[in-house]
C-alpha positions in Angstrom: -24.4 2.9 23.3 -23.6 1.1 20.0 -20.3 -0.4 19.1 -19.5 0.4 15.5 -16.8 -1.1 13.3 -15.1 1.6 11.3 -13.3 0.0 8.3 -10.7 2.4 6.9 -11.3 6.1 6.4 -10.1 9.1 4.4 -7.2 11.1 5.8 -8.8 14.5 5.2 -11.5 16.3 7.1 -13.7 13.2 7.4 -11.0 11.4 9.4 -11.8 14.0 12.1 -15.5 14.6 11.5 -16.6 11.0 11.5 -14.9 9.8 14.7 -16.1 13.0 16.5 -19.6 12.3 15.2 -19.6 8.7 16.4 -18.6 9.8 19.9 -21.0 12.8 20.0 -23.8 10.3 19.0 -23.0 8.4 22.2 -21.4 5.5 20.5 -17.9 4.0 20.4 -15.9 2.4 17.6 -13.3 -0.1 16.7 -11.0 1.0 13.8 -9.9 -1.7 11.4 -7.2 -1.0 8.8 -4.6 -2.7 6.7 -2.0 0.0 7.3 -2.2 2.3 10.3 0.9 4.2 9.2 -1.1 5.5 6.2 -3.1 7.6 8.7 -0.3 8.5 11.1 1.8 9.9 8.3 -1.1 12.1 7.2 -1.3 14.1 10.5 2.1 15.6 11.4 2.6 17.3 14.7 2.1 16.6 18.3 -1.7 15.8 18.3 -2.7 12.1 17.9 -4.7 11.1 15.0 -8.5 11.3 15.7 -8.9 7.7 14.6 -6.8 6.7 17.6 -9.9 7.7 19.7 -11.1 4.2 18.9 -11.6 1.6 21.6 -9.6 -0.7 19.6 -7.2 -0.2 16.6 -6.8 -3.5 14.8 -5.1 -4.7 11.6 -6.6 -6.8 8.9 -6.2 -7.2 5.1 -9.1 -5.0 4.2 -8.4 -5.3 0.5 -9.1 -9.1 0.5 -12.8 -9.6 1.2 -12.6 -13.5 1.3 -10.2 -13.3 4.2 -11.7 -10.2 5.8 -15.2 -11.6 6.3 -14.2 -14.6 8.5 -11.8 -12.4 10.4 -14.5 -9.9 11.1 -16.9 -12.7 12.2 -14.3 -13.8 14.8 -13.9 -10.2 16.0 -17.7 -9.8 16.2 -17.9 -12.9 18.4 -15.5 -11.3 20.9 -16.3 -7.5 20.6 -19.9 -7.5 19.4 -20.5 -4.9 16.7 -23.8 -3.1 16.3 -23.0 -1.6 12.9 -20.3 -1.2 10.3 -19.3 1.9 8.3 -16.6 3.8 6.5 -16.1 7.2 4.9 -13.7 5.9 2.2 -15.2 5.1 -1.2 -12.8 2.3 -1.8 -14.1 0.3 1.2 -17.8 1.0 1.0 -18.5 -2.3 -0.8 -16.6 -4.2 1.7 -18.5 -2.5 4.6 -21.8 -3.5 3.0 -20.6 -7.1 2.6 -19.5 -7.1 6.3 -22.8 -5.7 7.5 -24.7 -8.3 5.5 -22.6 -11.1 6.7 -23.0 -10.1 10.4 -26.7 -9.2 10.0 -26.1 -5.5 10.7 -28.1 -2.5 9.3 -27.1 -1.2 5.9 -27.9 -1.1 2.2 -27.5 -4.2 0.1 -24.0 -5.0 -1.1 -25.2 -5.0 -4.7 -26.7 -1.5 -4.4 -23.4 -0.2 -3.0 -21.4 -2.0 -5.6 -23.5 -0.4 -8.4 -23.1 3.1 -6.8 -19.3 2.7 -6.4 -18.8 1.7 -10.1 -19.5 4.6 -12.4 -20.2 2.3 -15.4 -22.7 0.2 -13.4 -24.4 3.4 -12.1 -24.8 4.7 -15.7 -26.4 1.5 -16.9 -28.8 1.2 -14.0 -29.9 4.9 -14.2 -30.3 4.7 -18.0 -32.6 1.7 -17.6 -34.5 3.6 -14.9 -34.9 6.7 -17.1 -32.9 9.0 -14.8 -31.5 11.9 -17.0 -27.8 11.6 -17.7 -25.2 11.9 -20.5 -24.9 9.5 -23.4 -22.1 7.2 -22.5 -20.0 4.2 -23.6 -17.3 2.0 -22.0 -14.1 0.7 -23.4 -11.5 -1.8 -22.2 -9.1 -1.3 -25.2 -7.8 1.6 -27.3 -9.8 0.4 -30.3 -13.0 0.3 -28.3 -12.3 3.8 -27.0 -11.8 5.3 -30.5 -15.0 3.6 -31.6 -16.9 4.9 -28.6 -15.6 8.4 -29.0 -16.6 8.5 -32.7 -20.1 7.4 -31.7 -20.5 10.0 -28.9 -18.7 12.9 -30.7 -16.1 15.3 -29.3 -15.7 17.0 -26.9 -16.4 14.4 -24.3 -15.4 13.4 -20.8 -13.1 10.5 -20.0 -13.0 9.0 -16.6 -12.1 5.9 -14.6 -15.0 3.8 -13.3 -13.5 3.4 -9.8 -11.5 6.4 -8.7 -12.4 9.4 -6.5 -11.7 13.1 -6.0 -11.8 13.7 -9.7 -8.6 11.7 -10.4 -8.0 11.2 -14.1 -11.3 12.8 -15.0 -10.8 15.1 -18.0 -12.3 16.7 -21.0 -10.9 15.6 -24.4 -11.4 17.5 -27.6 -9.9 15.1 -30.2 -8.3 11.7 -30.6 -4.9 12.9 -29.5 -6.3 14.1 -26.2 -8.3 10.8 -25.9 -5.0 8.9 -26.4 -3.3 10.8 -23.7 -6.2 10.2 -21.3 -6.4 6.6 -22.1 -2.7 6.0 -21.6 -2.7 7.9 -18.3 -5.4 5.6 -17.0 -3.7 2.5 -18.4 -0.6 3.6 -16.5 -2.5 3.8 -13.2 -3.5 0.2 -12.5 -3.6 0.3 -8.7 -5.3 3.0 -6.6 -3.8 4.8 -3.5 -5.0 2.0 -1.2 -3.3 -0.8 -3.1 -6.4 -2.1 -4.8 -6.2 -3.2 -8.5 -8.5 -1.0 -10.6 -11.0 -2.1 -13.1 -9.4 -1.8 -16.6 -12.5 0.0 -18.0 -12.7 3.6 -19.3 -15.9 5.4 -19.2 -16.6 7.9 -22.0 -19.4 10.4 -21.6 -21.2 13.2 -23.5 -19.9 16.5 -22.1 -22.7 18.1 -20.0 -22.8 21.9 -19.7 -24.3 24.1 -17.0 -23.7 24.7 -13.2 -22.9 21.7 -11.0 -24.7 21.0 -7.8 -24.9 18.1 -5.3 -27.9 16.9 -3.4 -27.4 15.6 0.1 -29.9 12.9 1.0 -30.7 10.4 3.8 -32.4 7.1 3.1 -34.1 5.0 5.8 -37.1 2.6 6.0 -37.9 3.0 2.4 -37.9 6.8 2.5 -35.4 9.2 0.9 -35.2 12.6 2.5 -33.5 15.6 0.9 -31.4 17.6 3.3 -30.4 20.2 0.8 -28.7 21.2 -2.4 -25.1 22.4 -2.5 -23.7 24.7 -5.1 -20.3 23.7 -6.6 -17.5 25.6 -8.4 -15.1 23.9 -10.9 -11.7 25.0 -12.1 -8.7 23.9 -14.2 -10.0 22.8 -17.6 -9.5 20.2 -19.0 -9.7 18.9 -15.4 -12.8 19.1 -13.2 -11.3 20.2 -9.9 -13.8 21.4 -7.3 -12.7 24.9 -6.3 -15.5 25.6 -3.8 -18.9 24.8 -2.4 -21.8 26.8 -1.0 -24.8 25.7 1.0 -27.6 26.2 0.2 -27.1 26.5 -3.6 -28.3 29.8 -5.0 -31.2 28.3 -7.0 -34.8 29.2 -7.3 -37.2 26.8 -5.6 -38.3 25.2 -8.9 -34.8 24.3 -10.1 -33.7 23.1 -6.7 -36.8 20.9 -6.6 -36.0 19.4 -10.0 -32.4 18.7 -8.8 -33.7 17.1 -5.7 -36.2 14.9 -7.6 -33.5 13.7 -10.0 -31.2 12.8 -7.1 -33.9 10.9 -5.2 -34.8 9.0 -8.4 -31.1 8.0 -8.8 -30.8 6.9 -5.2 -33.9 4.8 -5.4 -33.0 3.3 -8.7 -29.7 2.1 -7.3 -31.4 0.6 -4.3 -29.6 2.6 -1.7 -32.3 2.2 1.0 -30.3 3.0 4.1 -27.5 5.6 4.4 -26.4 9.1 3.5 -25.8 9.9 -0.1 -24.0 12.7 -2.0 -25.4 12.9 -5.6 -23.7 15.2 -8.1 -25.6 16.7 -11.0 -25.3 19.2 -13.8 -28.0 21.8 -14.4 -28.1 21.5 -18.2 -30.3 23.6 -20.5 -32.5 20.5 -20.7 -32.8 20.1 -16.9 -30.8 18.4 -14.2 -28.6 15.4 -15.4 -26.9 12.9 -13.2 -23.1 12.9 -12.9 -22.6 10.3 -10.1 -24.0 9.0 -6.8 -21.7 8.6 -3.8 -23.2 6.3 -1.1 -21.6 8.2 1.9 -21.5 11.7 3.3 -20.0 14.4 1.1 -16.4 15.2 1.4 -14.6 18.5 1.1 -16.3 19.7 4.3 -19.7 20.0 2.6 -21.2 18.3 5.7 -19.8 21.1 7.8 -21.5 23.7 5.6 -24.8 21.8 6.0 -24.4 21.6 9.8 -23.6 25.3 10.2 -26.8 26.2 8.2 -29.3 23.6 9.3 -27.9 22.0 12.4 -28.0 18.6 10.7 -24.8 16.7 11.3 -24.5 14.2 8.4 -21.5 12.3 9.7 -23.6 11.7 12.9 -26.5 10.7 10.8 -24.2 8.3 9.0 -23.2 6.8 12.3 -26.7 6.5 13.6 -28.0 4.8 10.5 -25.1 2.3 10.7 -26.2 1.6 14.3 -29.8 0.9 13.2 -31.2 4.1 14.6 -33.6 6.6 13.1 -31.8 10.0 13.0 -33.5 13.3 13.6 -33.5 15.3 10.3 -35.4 18.3 11.5 -33.5 21.5 10.7 -32.9 24.1 13.4 -32.3 27.8 13.1 -28.6 28.2 13.6 -28.6 31.9 12.7 -26.5 31.1 9.6 -28.2 31.7 6.2 -25.4 30.4 4.0 -22.0 28.8 4.4 -19.2 28.2 1.9 -15.7 26.8 1.5 -13.2 27.8 -1.2 -10.0 26.0 -2.0 -6.6 27.3 -2.8 -5.3 25.5 -5.9 -1.7 25.4 -7.1 -0.8 27.2 -10.3 1.7 24.5 -11.1 3.8 21.8 -9.4 6.7 23.0 -7.3 8.0 23.4 -3.7 6.2 26.1 -1.7 8.2 28.7 0.2 5.3 30.7 1.6 1.6 31.5 1.3 0.9 35.2 1.6 -2.3 37.0 2.6 -3.4 34.9 5.6 -3.0 37.7 8.2 -6.6 38.9 8.0 -8.2 35.5 8.1 -8.0 34.9 11.8 -9.5 38.3 12.6 -12.3 38.1 10.1 -15.6 37.5 11.9 -17.2 35.6 9.1 -14.2 33.2 8.7 -14.9 30.1 10.8 -12.0 27.9 9.5 -9.0 28.2 7.3 -5.7 26.5 6.6 -2.8 26.6 4.2 0.1 24.4 3.4 3.3 25.1 5.2 6.6 26.0 3.6 8.4 23.1 2.1 5.2 21.4 0.8 5.6 19.9 -2.6 2.6 21.0 -4.7 1.4 18.8 -7.5 -0.3 19.8 -10.7 -3.8 21.1 -10.2 -5.5 18.1 -11.8 -7.7 16.7 -9.0 -9.1 17.5 -5.6 -6.1 15.8 -4.0 -3.8 18.8 -4.7 -5.4 21.6 -2.6 -3.0 24.0 -0.9 -5.5 25.3 1.6 -9.1 26.5 2.2 -11.2 29.2 3.7 -14.7 28.5 5.2 -17.1 31.4 5.9 -20.6 31.9 7.1 -23.1 34.6 6.3 -25.8 35.4 8.9 -27.8 37.7 6.6 -28.1 36.1 3.2 -26.5 34.1 0.4 -23.2 35.9 0.3 -21.0 33.2 1.7 -19.9 31.7 -1.6 -18.6 35.0 -3.1 -16.9 35.9 0.1 -15.0 32.7 0.4 -13.8 32.9 -3.2 -12.8 36.5 -2.6 -10.6 35.6 0.4 -9.0 32.6 -1.4 -8.2 34.8 -4.4 -6.3 37.1 -2.1 -3.9 34.3 -1.1 -0.6 34.2 -3.0 1.6 31.2 -3.2 5.3 31.7 -3.5 7.3 28.8 -5.0 11.0 27.9 -4.7 13.0 29.1 -7.7 
């Protein structure tokens, strides 16, 4: 039984999936956070937060690496850790540094840092010849205008160090560029209290369907678990409205997407861990959007598990413990699995969500939830503003994606007037 150090987590599905996977793998964990109330606030009701299944729940300033490293060393002397991990993007570089300092398994801190900074990822992959958009960076308004002029409109503006699609938007002219630039300038600190890099990334707008490739790296080998289809909504924003696994692609195109993702993971030096790599299938072939050096969010790992039997959060835990996970798929009887998300039409207080009566009785619905009355909905600008989801499986073919979208489309949100 390995003892893992879990440094921070997301408060969504992975906050349940990862602790469960650690325990199911036969391991135990200590949870380290700078603010336990951040997690307790996120799970209302009578049930304790799954992170409290930890052997120990400890507090440290996880945003301050120079003070964190010696504190973790002292904890290691007492508790003895066999691995370190997180599911939260904002703490993956710190986890890599902790693992390196304690001599535990994991990718190099530099590789993780490159993957978690979108501007660094772009530079590394361009040098490696991995297909991607033309891009430029800017740290001032004058540089942004110059970069946009060189790239040409429309283009995509994004922060280099935020997640869940926050502040990622399409801009068509200088006025929209100005609005995007000022919005980022007015958001200097992320949700975890970390000061952001004051760099704006501008990219050529890629067209075509979006997919993600789920991979596992260990011992110099990158294995492709599968390709996930993704749906987007809410232009000019890039909000993920649903996922289906496996993606409905012919073998040749799926293979090209997988090859591009593997090339990106290898170029970044991510030689141990689970990765979630997003691509656009452009008319010229797959092009890289970003590489996330952790299991996919939005319950994509559940879709993969229901179809293949491969539990990627558990793989994540076993790799952190220095183990070689079993990646052999099994016949689960499910041919496709999908999740669709309920997006707000606009900001406002919800009084009811109608149309849920048939979800519990539907044989193909394996999970669903909606926000309760009184929830304050935000504008539909990122993945942080979902009002609910429906997850379905299809035991006969590839129909899960369309079915999930159909069920979510039937849900109607009533707002306070």
